C-alpha positions as CSV (number, residue, x, y, z in Angstrom):
1,X,173.4,62.7,206.2
2,X,176.9,64.8,206.1
3,X,176.9,65.0,210.3
4,X,176.9,61.3,210.0
5,X,179.8,61.1,207.2
6,X,181.8,63.6,209.0
7,X,181.7,61.5,212.6
8,X,182.4,58.1,210.7
9,X,185.4,60.0,208.9
10,X,186.2,61.5,212.2
11,X,186.3,58.2,214.2
12,X,187.8,56.7,211.1
13,X,190.8,59.2,211.2
14,X,191.5,59.4,215.1
15,X,191.7,55.4,215.2
16,X,194.3,56.1,212.1
17,X,196.1,58.4,214.9
18,X,196.4,55.9,217.8
19,X,198.9,53.1,216.7
20,X,200.8,56.0,215.3
21,X,201.0,58.0,218.7
22,X,201.6,54.8,220.4
23,X,204.9,54.4,218.1
24,X,206.1,57.7,219.6
25,X,205.4,56.3,223.3
26,X,208.0,55.1,225.4
27,X,208.0,51.0,226.3
28,X,207.4,50.4,230.1
29,X,210.5,49.1,231.3
30,X,210.4,46.2,233.3
31,X,211.1,46.2,237.0
32,X,214.5,45.1,237.9
33,X,214.9,41.7,240.6
34,X,218.2,42.5,241.8
35,X,221.3,44.7,241.0
36,X,222.6,44.7,237.9
37,X,225.9,45.6,236.3
38,X,226.2,48.9,234.6
39,X,224.7,49.1,231.1
40,X,222.2,46.4,231.6
41,X,219.2,45.7,229.0
42,X,215.9,45.8,230.0
43,X,215.0,43.4,233.0
44,X,213.1,41.0,231.0
45,X,215.6,40.7,228.0
46,X,218.6,40.7,230.7
47,X,217.1,37.8,232.3
48,X,216.6,35.8,228.9
49,X,220.4,36.7,227.1
50,X,222.6,36.5,230.8
51,X,223.9,33.2,230.7
52,X,225.9,33.1,233.3
53,X,229.0,33.0,232.2
54,X,231.0,34.4,234.5
55,X,233.1,36.7,231.8
56,X,232.1,40.1,233.5
57,X,232.7,38.4,236.9
58,X,236.4,37.9,235.8
59,X,237.1,41.4,234.4
60,X,235.6,43.5,237.2
61,X,238.4,45.3,238.6
62,X,236.6,46.2,241.8
63,X,235.0,42.5,242.1
64,X,231.9,43.9,242.6
65,X,229.8,41.7,240.1
66,X,228.2,38.1,241.4
67,X,226.5,35.2,239.6
68,X,223.6,34.3,241.6
69,X,220.8,32.0,239.7
70,X,222.9,32.2,236.5
71,X,222.3,35.9,235.9
72,X,225.2,38.8,236.8
73,X,224.2,40.6,239.8
74,X,226.0,44.1,241.7
75,X,227.0,43.0,245.5
76,X,228.6,46.7,246.7
77,X,228.8,45.7,250.1
78,X,232.7,45.9,250.0
79,X,233.6,47.9,247.5
80,X,232.1,50.6,244.6
81,X,231.7,50.5,241.0
82,X,233.8,52.7,239.1
83,X,231.8,52.4,235.9
84,X,234.7,51.4,233.9
85,X,232.9,49.6,231.3
86,X,234.9,46.5,231.0
87,X,232.1,43.9,232.0
88,X,229.9,46.0,228.8
89,X,233.1,44.6,227.0
90,X,233.7,41.2,227.5
91,X,229.3,40.3,227.5
92,X,229.2,38.4,224.6
93,X,225.0,37.9,225.3
94,X,224.7,41.2,225.0
95,X,222.9,41.2,228.2
96,X,225.6,44.1,229.3
97,X,225.2,46.6,226.4
98,X,227.0,49.7,225.5
99,X,223.7,51.9,224.3
100,X,222.4,51.4,227.9
101,X,222.7,54.1,230.2
102,X,225.3,53.5,232.8
103,X,222.2,53.3,235.9
104,X,222.1,50.9,239.2
105,X,219.8,49.9,240.5
106,X,220.9,51.3,244.5
107,X,220.8,54.5,246.0
108,X,222.7,55.3,249.6
109,X,220.8,55.5,252.6
110,X,221.8,57.1,255.3
111,X,222.0,56.1,259.1
112,X,221.5,57.7,262.3
113,X,225.2,57.7,262.7
114,X,225.9,59.7,260.0
115,X,227.8,63.3,261.6
116,X,225.6,65.4,259.7
117,X,222.8,63.7,261.6
118,X,224.7,64.2,264.9
119,X,225.4,68.1,263.9
120,X,229.2,67.3,263.0
121,X,229.9,68.9,259.8
122,X,230.9,66.3,257.0
123,X,230.9,66.4,253.1
124,X,232.6,63.0,252.5
125,X,230.0,61.4,251.0
126,X,229.3,64.8,248.8
127,X,233.2,65.2,247.8
128,X,233.0,60.8,246.7
129,X,229.8,61.2,244.5
130,X,230.8,61.5,241.1
131,X,227.7,62.9,240.0
132,X,227.3,65.6,242.6
133,X,223.8,63.6,243.3
134,X,224.6,64.4,247.1
135,X,223.7,67.5,249.2
136,X,224.0,68.2,253.2
137,X,221.8,71.1,254.9
138,X,222.7,72.1,258.1
139,X,222.4,69.5,261.0
140,X,220.3,67.2,258.8
141,X,221.4,64.1,257.0
142,X,222.6,64.0,253.2
143,X,219.7,64.3,250.4
144,X,220.0,62.0,247.5
145,X,218.6,63.7,244.1
146,X,217.4,60.6,242.3
147,X,217.6,61.9,239.1
148,X,221.7,62.3,239.5
149,X,222.5,59.4,241.4
150,X,223.7,56.3,239.3
151,X,223.9,53.8,242.1
152,X,227.8,53.4,241.7
153,X,228.5,53.7,245.8
154,X,231.9,55.8,245.7
155,X,229.9,57.9,248.7
156,X,229.8,55.0,250.7
157,X,233.7,54.1,250.4
158,X,234.4,57.4,250.7
159,X,231.8,57.5,254.9
160,X,234.6,56.6,256.7
161,X,232.0,55.7,259.1
162,X,230.1,53.2,257.6
163,X,227.1,55.4,257.8
164,X,225.8,55.0,254.5
165,X,224.5,51.3,252.6
166,X,222.8,50.7,249.6
167,X,219.6,50.0,249.3
168,X,217.8,48.2,246.0
169,X,215.5,50.4,244.0
170,X,214.0,49.1,241.2
């Protein structure tokens, strides 16, 4: 009979610990549908909060924010994001919030026209990266450290060949 009580007690205690352990786990983030401005909240919440007011678009000094389908997106085709946080300061809806990290869901992609790939020594993208997320091995295309890269596109702006495109990374 004592074994039965111990088993039940053990089961009871393990069931009690499950809610506590689930509190310490980080909730899964919703995958991004599009590149968002820096300091954007989780995608599901962002889609509910962003009302397409265009305040962030108007204040952006680099003009890289667009409003598509009533939500803010980032377009680094013609410029870089300087991570100035001006968009966060004017966001009244809370879709961009100062408590969030400045991670942009874009990553550099290096084409075969990259000087390094053609065995011409070039460090422009490395020098342009404020996060030191790019390294170049001898006669190889640059390699991006995904953990360090914040997706700002400054490496792209420094490439005089136009060998870098920014790809969406959800």
